[in-house]
N, C-alpha and C positions, 0 to 999 in steps of 0.2 A: 421491468421491460424485458422483452424477449429478443434473443439473438437470431442470427440467420437460420440456425438449425433448431430453433425453439428451446434452447436452454434459457434459464433466467440469467440476466446480466450479473446480478450480485453473486451468483454461484460460479459463473465463468471467471469473474475476478478472483474469487477465493481459490478456485481450482488452478488457475494460472500461477498465483503466488505459491500455492502449496506444492505444485509440481516443480517450481523453481527451487523451493526449499529442500525438497527430497531428491533433486537432481534427476528427475524423470524426463529425459530429453524428448522422447516421442510425444508423451502426453503434453508436456509443456509447449511444444511447437504446435500441437493440435489446438490447444486453448488460445495460443497467440493468433493462429490463423482464424479461429472463430471470432476473436475480437476484431481483427483486421477486416474480415469479410462482412462483419456486421456494422462497419463504419465507425469503429471505436479504436482507430489507430492512435489517436491522441491519448485515449485512456490507457492503452497499452504502454505508451511512453511514460506516462505518469506512474503506472504500477511498477515498471522497472526501477524507477527512482525510489519508490516506496520500499521495494525489496532491498535495494542497496542501503537505505537508511536503517532498516530493521536488522539486516543480517551481515552486510559486508563492510559498510562504513569506511573509515579512513585507513583500514587495512589494505585497501586497493583503490587509490585515487586514480590510477591509470584507467580503470574501468569507467569511472565517472567522467573522465575526460572524453573517452570514446563515446559514451552516452551523450555528452554535451555536443559533440561534433556530428554524430551520425543518427541519432534517434528521431530526427525529423522525417525520415523516409521509412517506408515499409521494409525495404531491404536492410536498412541500418538497424531497425528494431530487431529483426531476426539475428543480426550479427551480435548485438550487445546482449540479447537473450541467451544465445549459446555461450557467450563469454561468462555470463553470470552463472550458468549451470556449471561451467568448468572451474570457476573460482571457489576455492575452498577456504580462503582467508575469512576471518570473522571478526566483526567489531559492531556491537549494538549500542555504542555510546549515545547516538542520536536518539534512539528510541527511549532509553532510560532517562535521558535529559528531558525529553518532552513530558514524561510522567512525573519526574521528580519535582519540577517547578509547579505544575498545575495542582499538585497535591498539597501545597502549603495552605490551601483553603480548608483542608480537612485535618491536617496535622501540623504542628509547629515546624519551622524550618529545621532541616537536619543540621546537626552540629558540623561546623566547618565544611559547608557544601562545595567550596572551591570557586575559582574564578570563572570557569565555564558556566556553572550554575548561575552566577550573578550576571554574566553577560547576557544570557538568554532571558533571565527574569526582567532585566531592565530594557530589553530591546524588542521582544517578540510582538508587542502591540503596535509598534511603529509600522507605517505603511509607505510604499513607494520609495521616493528618493530619500526620505528621512531614514528609512531602514537600510537601503542598499548602498547609498553613497559612502557612509563611513567604512563599510566593509571593503568596498572597491578601493578606497584610499589606503587601506591597510595592506593590500596585496601588492607585492613587488615581483610577482611571478606571472608570466603570460599564460601558463597552463591554468592557474587559479582564476585569472581574469576570464578565460574562456568558459570555465565552469560556472562562475558567478553570473555571467551573462545569460547562459542557458537556463539557470535555475529561476530566472525571472520570467521566462516565456510560458504563458498560457498554462499555468499550473492549476487553475480553478480551485477546487476544495482541497487540493494537495499543497497549496501554497504554504501552509504551516510547516509541512515537512521540508519543503524547499528552503524556507527561512532558517529552520533549525539546522539543516545541513550546512548552510552558508556560514552561520555563526560558529559551528563546530570546526569547519574547515579553516576559517581564519584563525581560530584559537589554536588549532593543532597541526596545521600542515607543515610547519617548520620542525616539528618534533617527531614526525612519523619516520619509520625506517625507510631506507632507500628502496627496499623491495616493494613498497607501496606504489612506486612509479614504474615498476617493471610492466611493460605492455602485456595485456592478457593475450592468450593464444588466439590467433586470428583464424577462425574457422568459418569458411564460406558455407553458404547454404542455399541450395536451389529448391524452391518449393516443389515437393513431390506429390502433395495431396491435391490432385485435380479431380473434382467431383462431377460426375455426369448422371449419377443415379438419383433415386428419390431422397428426400430429406431423411427418411427413416434409415436408409442404408448409410448415409453420410455421417450419422451420429456414432462415431467410432468408439467414444469413451464415455464412461459413467462419471458423473461428478464424484470425486473421492469423498467418502462419508466423513473422514477425519478433518476435512477442510471446512465443513459447514458450521461447526459449533462456534458461535460468537462472531461469525463472518457473513451471515446471510439471514434472510427472513426465516428460513427453516431452522437455522441455528440459534434463533432467539425465541422460538415458540410458535411460529406460524406454519400451518400446513398448506401445501400447494397442490394437493392431490386432484382438486377439481379443475385446475387451470386449463389443462389440455382438453377437457370436455366442454369448456365454455369459451373457446377462442372466438373472438369477434372483432368488430371494427375498432374498438378502443385499443385492443391488444396489438393489432397490426399497425395502426396509425401512430402508436407511440414508439414503434420500433424503427430506427433509422434505415434498416435494411429492408423493411417491408412496406413502409408507408407509401413509397412511390409505386408499388406494385398493386396495392389494394385499390379497388375501383373508387373513383371520386363520387360517383352517383350509384347508390345501392339499388339494385332491382334483382328479381329472381334470376334474370339472365346473366347479369354482370357478376353476381356472387357465385353462381354455379360455374361460370367460366373461370373465375379466380381459383376456386378449389380444384377444378379439373386440371388447370394448368400447373399448379404448384404442389398439389396433394392428390394425385390421380387415384380415384377410387378403384380402378381396375388393377392397380399395383398395390393395393392395400395400404395406402400411405395417409389415410385420414388419421390425425393424431388421436381422436377419441376412440378409434378402433385398433390402435396399436396394442400389441401384447403388453401385459403388465410389466414384464422385464424391460421392455423398450421404454415405456413411460417413466419407469423408475431411474432411467439414466439421467433424468433432469428434474423430476418432480416426485414428491412423496410426503410422508408424514413429518411433523415437526420433531425436533430433538428435545428431550426433557431438559429443563433448566438445571444448572448445577453451579459449581463454584467458578469464579473467574480464574482461579489458579489452573483449572483444566485447560483453558485457552492459553494462558500465559506460558505454561511449560511446553505446550505444543508448538508455539510460534517463536518464542523469544530465547535467544541464546545468552549465555552468561559472559561471553568474552567481551570485555569493555576496556578500551585503552585510556579513557579519560574520566570515567566516573566509577567510584568504588567506595568502600567503607560506609560511612553514615548515610550517604545518598542511596546506596544499594539497599541497606536494611530499611530505610525509610519507605522506599517503594514496595519492597517485598512484604513488609509488615501489613501495609494497607491492602495489597493484592490478596493476601491469604485470608483476609476477613470478608471479602466481597463475594456476593452472588453475581451470576451473569446478569448483565443489563438487559432491558427490554428492547434494546437496539444494538446493532453490531458494534464491536469494540472500537473500531476506527471512528465510527460516527459518534460514539460516546466521548472519545478523546476530543474531537472537534467541538462537541457541545460543552464540555468542561471548560475549554478555552474561551468560548463565547461568554460564559458566565464568570470568568476569572478576572479578579482584580486584586491588587496587593498594595497595601499602604504601610506595611510594617518596616522594620529595620532592614537596610540593605548594606551588606558588608562590602566595602571598597577594597580592592586588591591592587597592589600588594599591601598587606597589613603591616603597619609600622608598630613595632613594640615600644612602649613607653616605660621608662624606668623612673621610679620615684625614690629619691633619697629620703630615708627616714632617720630621725634622731634616735639615740640609744634607748630612750625610755619607751619607744614603741617597739623595740626588738625583744622585750622581755616575754 
């Protein structure tokens, strides 16, 4: 699907997350505006949560509380986006937890995986009240109640991340440092990017090359070079920001009026006539396939507050042996969970040690 300024949605998602990761404020706010202007405000809200799960985690619960309270509005999403850029605390426990559990289908359980591992293993498949009510019952903090409530709202395919976040929060919120609840810097933002020029002029930034691998169609082997030359009814009608503008009844007159209105020929704004440099801001050749570790070390930080030791080595050992998947990594993770089932031994915590008295003849 194409966005307002004819970027691909999968690449705008990746560019937004990557700009957040790199702390590139202007680029990040540009990609956020592109999502908002393209009727993907809800998607932006969910991507901000995904970034928190991958990079910030329980190192800053105050940010998540602000997200819970304010990410329902466009202005609120700008606020929590800027706070995420400014936040330098790191905790990727939730991301490592998601992979550590689903990989037991490919490798034996890591030795002594810990209580958090077991909690997620035994609860992730539950839905609705069966999943959420026990977590709500375990909370005795109104800040946590606010967060849990918001994590249940309209998460769509990101619900797996919301559920993993909830389990990790209930497991760990009483053990985090007090600094986790220090409010993030409150930086206001007034939208400065008001566009009156052509679509081509409005395309201020190029999709970062480093964000594509493993995160988009181009990043898993599909070329998009021809897309701007073949724009038509299906492309515009599948785009939330364009479908209401495209003529309901196609004729030579209505199609010509559409193109003249939004891509005026006299201003050189027809996408198939853009210079190659302009086209390559959003479209291009595919990236060659390579190891999964190339993606992993680009996106995943090592700071983890609740998972270490055997769980870490269990995941890394698997990652280092894998080639890039034919679909984006996030989609692959969701696919693995759809196929995941576990019927093996489950360690209940706390573990009780049992001592057996032995007679002398067995001590020889």
